[in-house]
N, C-alpha and C positions, 0 to 999 in steps of 0.2 A: 758020317760019310762025306758030306761037303767038304769038310776040312781036309780029309785024306785026299780028296780030287783036287783042293786048292793049292796044297802042298806040292802035288805032282805038276801042276800046270804052272805055278808061280815062277819057278826057276827058269824053264825054258821062255816064258813070256818076258821076263826081265831080260834074259839074253838078246832076244828078239828086238826088244826095245833099245838095248845097246847098239845094235846094228842099225837101228832106224836113225839114231843120233849121225852116224857117217853117212846114211844114204836116206835123207828125208822122205824120197819118193815112195819107200817102201812103208811109211806110216799108214797109207791108205790101206794098204793089205793087212796090217795088224787091226785096224778098225773095222774093215769089211768081215775078216774071218772072226773077230769078237763080236759081232753084230748078228751072226747067223743065227738062226733058230736052233735051240739045244745047245748052245755055247755060253749058257749062263755062268758057269764057273769061271770060263775063260775071260769073259766079260768084266766078272767081280774081280779078277786078279789083275787084269789090265787096268781097271778103274783104281784099284787100291794102290798101285804102282806108276800111275800116270805123272805124279809130281816128279818122279825120277827122269822120265823121258821128258816133260816140259821143262824142267830146270836145265837139264844138260842141253837140250836142243835151242834154248833161248840163249845160252852163253856161247855156243858155237855159231848160231845162224842168226840170231838177233831174234827175240821175242815177236816183233810185228811181221818181220819177214817170214818166219815159220809158221805163223798164225794164217797169214794170206795164202801161203804155199799149200797148207794142208786143207785149208777150207776150199781151195779150188779142185782139190782132187776127190772130195768125198761125194757120196750120194745121200740121198733123203735119209735111208736106214741107219747110216752112220752119225746122223747130227747128235744124238745123246753122247757119244764119245767124243765128238768135236767139241761140244759145250763143257766136258770134262776137262778135255785138253786146254782148252781157251781158260778155264776157271783156275787151272793149275798154273798157266803162263803169267795169269795176273798175279797170283800168289808167289811166283817164283821170284819177283823182283826184290831187290834189297830195301827198297823203300816201303813204306805202308801202303803207298799207292802205285798203282801200274803206271807205267810212263805214258805221255800224251801220244806217243807214236803207237804204242798198243792199243790205246782208246780209239785212235782213228782208224787202225786197222780193224777194229772189231766193228765199228761203225760201217766200215767198207763192206766188211763180209755179210752184216746184216742188210745193207742195201742190195747187195747181189743177190743173196737168197730172196729178198722181196721181189726184185725186178725179175727173177727167174720164174717165179710163180705167178708174178703179176698181183699180188696181194702178199698179206701178211702169212 
């Protein structure tokens, strides 16, 4: 049953991800809808295809820039999807290691998240 639902959800999710590359500000919508209660199949489809979004967004906008932009838009509930996005950004580089610019951006994201809460 989940496989049938996954197949129905996968194509629209991938198409929406393609739109997100052109308009990165709607990535937050994708993450927000995928993080809602009861959207487990959608969340799984988004996670399974996150590498496509991360790779193409990094090529078009730059990995560090898109990481910072997305992290500034999300709320606490979307953090698991942000982490999946960042993980895929790190893996999308042609080198074995992510760029220093992306590493610095991830440190900045962590610092902002810690400052916003006042703790870890």
